[in-house]
C-alpha positions in Angstrom: 45.2 57.6 53.6 47.5 57.0 56.6 51.0 58.5 56.7 54.1 56.8 58.0 57.1 54.8 56.9 59.2 52.3 58.8 57.7 53.3 62.2 58.3 57.0 61.6 55.5 59.5 61.1 52.5 57.3 61.8 49.5 59.1 63.4 49.1 56.4 66.0 46.7 58.2 68.2 44.4 58.9 65.3 44.6 55.3 64.2 43.8 54.1 67.8 40.9 56.5 68.0 39.5 55.2 64.6 39.9 51.7 65.8 37.9 52.5 69.0 35.2 54.2 67.0 34.6 50.9 65.3 34.6 52.1 61.6 34.3 49.1 59.2 34.8 48.3 55.5 37.7 50.8 55.2 39.8 51.1 52.1 43.2 52.1 53.5 46.1 53.6 51.6 49.4 53.2 53.5 53.0 52.4 52.8 52.8 49.3 55.0 50.2 47.2 56.9 51.2 47.7 60.5 53.7 46.2 62.9 52.0 43.6 65.1 49.4 45.6 67.1 51.0 49.0 66.1 50.2 51.4 63.3 47.4 49.9 61.2 47.9 46.5 62.8 45.1 47.1 65.3 42.7 47.8 62.5 43.5 44.6 60.7 43.2 42.8 64.0 39.7 44.1 64.5 38.9 43.3 60.8 38.0 46.9 60.1 39.9 47.2 56.8 38.5 45.4 53.7 41.0 46.6 51.1 44.5 48.1 51.3 46.7 49.8 48.8 50.2 49.5 50.0 53.9 49.2 48.9 55.3 47.1 51.7 52.9 44.9 53.7 55.9 43.9 55.8 57.1 40.7 57.6 55.8 41.9 61.0 52.3 42.8 59.7 50.9 39.5 61.3 47.3 40.7 61.6 47.2 41.8 58.0 48.8 38.5 56.9 46.2 36.5 58.8 43.3 38.4 57.3 44.8 38.2 53.8 45.3 34.4 54.1 41.7 34.1 55.2 40.6 36.2 52.2 39.0 38.7 54.6 41.1 41.6 53.1 42.3 42.3 49.6 45.5 44.0 48.6 46.6 46.2 45.7 50.4 46.0 45.8 52.0 49.2 44.4 55.7 50.0 43.9 56.7 52.5 46.6 57.6 55.4 44.2 54.5 54.8 42.1 52.4 54.9 45.3 53.8 58.3 46.1 53.4 59.5 42.5 49.8 58.4 42.2 48.9 60.4 45.3 50.9 63.4 44.0 49.0 63.1 40.7 45.7 63.3 42.7 47.0 66.3 44.6 48.0 68.0 41.3 44.7 67.2 39.5 46.3 64.9 37.0 44.3 62.1 35.5 47.3 59.7 35.4 50.8 59.2 34.1 52.8 56.7 32.1 55.7 54.8 33.7 58.1 52.0 32.8 57.9 50.7 36.4 56.1 47.4 36.6 55.9 46.7 32.9 55.7 43.0 32.2 54.9 42.1 35.8 51.7 41.5 37.8 51.7 45.2 38.6 50.8 45.8 34.9 47.7 43.5 34.9 44.7 45.2 33.4 46.5 48.5 32.8 46.8 50.4 29.5 50.2 50.0 27.8 51.9 52.3 25.3 55.3 52.7 23.8 56.8 56.1 24.5 60.3 57.0 23.4 60.8 53.4 22.4 60.0 52.1 25.9 57.0 50.2 27.1 55.0 52.1 29.6 51.8 51.5 31.6 49.2 54.0 32.7 48.9 54.6 36.4 45.8 56.3 37.8 45.8 58.9 40.7 44.8 57.8 44.2 42.3 60.0 45.9 41.0 59.7 49.5 38.1 60.9 51.5 40.3 61.3 54.6 44.1 61.5 55.3 45.3 60.8 58.8 48.8 62.3 59.1 51.4 63.0 61.7 53.3 66.3 62.0 55.6 67.7 64.6 54.2 71.3 65.0 51.1 73.1 63.8 50.2 76.7 64.2 46.7 77.7 65.0 45.8 78.0 61.3 47.0 74.5 60.5 50.4 75.2 58.9 52.6 72.1 59.6 56.2 71.2 60.0 57.6 67.7 60.4 60.4 66.0 62.3 63.2 64.5 60.1 62.1 61.3 58.3 58.6 61.5 59.9 57.8 63.8 57.0 57.7 60.8 54.4 54.2 60.4 52.8 52.4 62.8 55.1 52.6 66.1 53.1 51.5 64.4 49.8 48.6 62.6 51.6 47.5 65.9 53.1 47.1 67.3 49.5 45.4 64.2 48.0 42.5 63.9 50.4 39.3 65.8 50.8 39.6 66.0 54.6 43.0 66.0 56.3 43.3 65.4 60.1 46.7 66.1 61.5 48.1 64.6 64.7 50.7 67.0 66.1 53.0 67.2 69.1 52.5 70.9 69.7 50.4 73.8 68.6 52.0 77.2 68.4 50.6 80.7 67.8 50.1 82.0 64.3 53.4 83.5 63.1 55.5 81.2 65.3 56.5 79.1 62.3 58.7 80.9 59.8 56.9 80.9 56.4 60.0 79.2 54.8 59.7 76.3 57.3 56.1 75.5 56.5 56.0 72.1 54.7 52.2 71.7 54.5 50.2 74.9 54.2 47.1 75.3 56.3 44.8 75.2 53.2 45.3 71.4 53.1 44.6 70.8 56.8 41.0 70.6 58.1 41.5 69.3 61.7 44.3 69.4 64.2 44.6 67.0 67.2 47.4 67.6 69.7 48.5 64.3 71.2 51.8 63.3 72.8 53.0 59.7 73.1 50.8 56.8 72.0 47.6 55.7 73.7 46.9 52.1 72.7 43.4 50.5 72.7 42.6 48.4 75.7 
């Protein structure tokens, strides 16, 4: 899982590091599929992602579009709210949920359908991940996180839905420096912290 939405809240330094490491055959879960070489774009450029679960591939995801046209990557297109809820279901230990969203469309293909309260619904399954790469503003030394404005987006839910969460942060402060009521992601969900300012792009 890779956090971020519309350019905000992407763990770009972690993405660049993973790209340099050369990991292959990745199944990625992200709202979008990169902006040119930015965000996940570099990983599609390097043909490191084999399957992506996303809500908005995006008109500027040129590397994804090239790989998709060449049938070198597959896509599961998920409505944005359903993407978020499927990750939240994983975080909450739910086995799935019924929704009216997507009924009668390609989204419903192969999914169980039921009528609940006189409305057609389809069953959506949770999305789990081995790793979540997320971006936060501040971490304390335990791993409690706060976010900056809209950069919060998918990051807190992804942190809860993955077995291992790696957080890229702007600053690390002493334990107790973050007021308990300001903690968005508790440290119990965070396994690694990487302090990185700015974006270092692969050469």
